[in-house]
C-alpha positions in Angstrom: 5.6 35.3 -14.7 7.0 36.3 -11.2 7.5 33.9 -8.0 4.4 35.7 -6.2 2.1 35.1 -9.7 3.5 31.7 -9.3 2.0 31.0 -5.7 -1.2 32.5 -6.3 -0.8 30.1 -9.8 -0.2 27.1 -6.9 -2.6 28.0 -4.8 -5.6 28.6 -6.6 -4.6 25.1 -9.0 -4.2 23.2 -4.9 -7.1 25.5 -5.0 -9.8 23.3 -7.8 -8.1 20.4 -6.9 -9.8 20.1 -3.4 -12.6 20.5 -5.1 -12.6 18.8 -8.0 -14.5 16.1 -9.1 -16.2 13.5 -11.8 -18.7 11.9 -13.0 -21.3 9.9 -11.5 -20.9 7.0 -13.8 -24.0 5.3 -11.8 -26.2 8.4 -12.8 -27.1 9.4 -15.9 -27.7 13.7 -16.9 -25.0 15.5 -18.2 -26.0 19.0 -16.1 -27.1 16.4 -13.0 -25.8 17.5 -9.9 -26.4 13.6 -9.1 -24.0 13.2 -11.8 -20.4 14.9 -9.6 -19.5 13.3 -6.8 -16.1 14.9 -5.1 -12.9 13.0 -5.7 -11.6 11.4 -2.8 -13.4 14.2 -1.0 -11.0 16.8 -2.7 -7.5 14.7 -2.5 -8.5 15.5 1.1 -6.5 18.8 0.9 -8.1 21.1 4.0 -6.6 24.7 3.8 -4.4 26.3 0.4 -3.1 29.2 0.3 0.3 31.3 -0.8 3.0 32.3 2.3 1.8 35.1 3.2 -1.5 34.9 3.2 -0.9 31.9 6.0 1.4 34.5 7.8 4.3 32.2 7.3 8.1 34.2 8.3 10.5 33.6 5.7 11.2 36.2 2.6 10.8 33.0 -0.2 7.1 32.9 -2.1 5.0 29.2 -2.3 2.0 27.6 -0.8 0.7 25.8 2.5 -1.0 23.0 1.8 -3.4 21.3 4.7 -4.8 18.3 4.6 -7.8 16.7 6.9 -5.9 14.8 8.4 -3.7 17.8 10.0 -1.2 17.3 7.8 0.5 20.3 6.9 3.0 20.7 3.2 4.8 24.2 1.9 5.9 24.7 -1.3 8.8 27.1 -2.0 8.9 28.9 -5.2 11.9 29.4 -6.6 12.7 30.7 -10.0 15.8 29.9 -12.0 15.9 31.8 -14.9 
C-alpha cells in the first residue's frame, strides 16, 4: 500500500464516520428509515479530502478534516516501512 492509497482509505473512513448511523432503540423495525439517527451529526465532520484534492501545498500525502464548528485537522501519512 502506498501513502496515497492510505490517505484515500483514511478519507473514506472519515467520510463514512460523517454519515454513520445507529439504531434508535425507541423505534421498531430494522429497515425503517425512522429506525436510524445520525450519531452526533456525523461526529461533527463537515468536509473530508486528501491533501491533493483539497489543494494543500505539500509533498506529503494526508487527509484534511473540517468540522462543523470551523476547526480543521490535517493528518499526514508517513510510511514507516
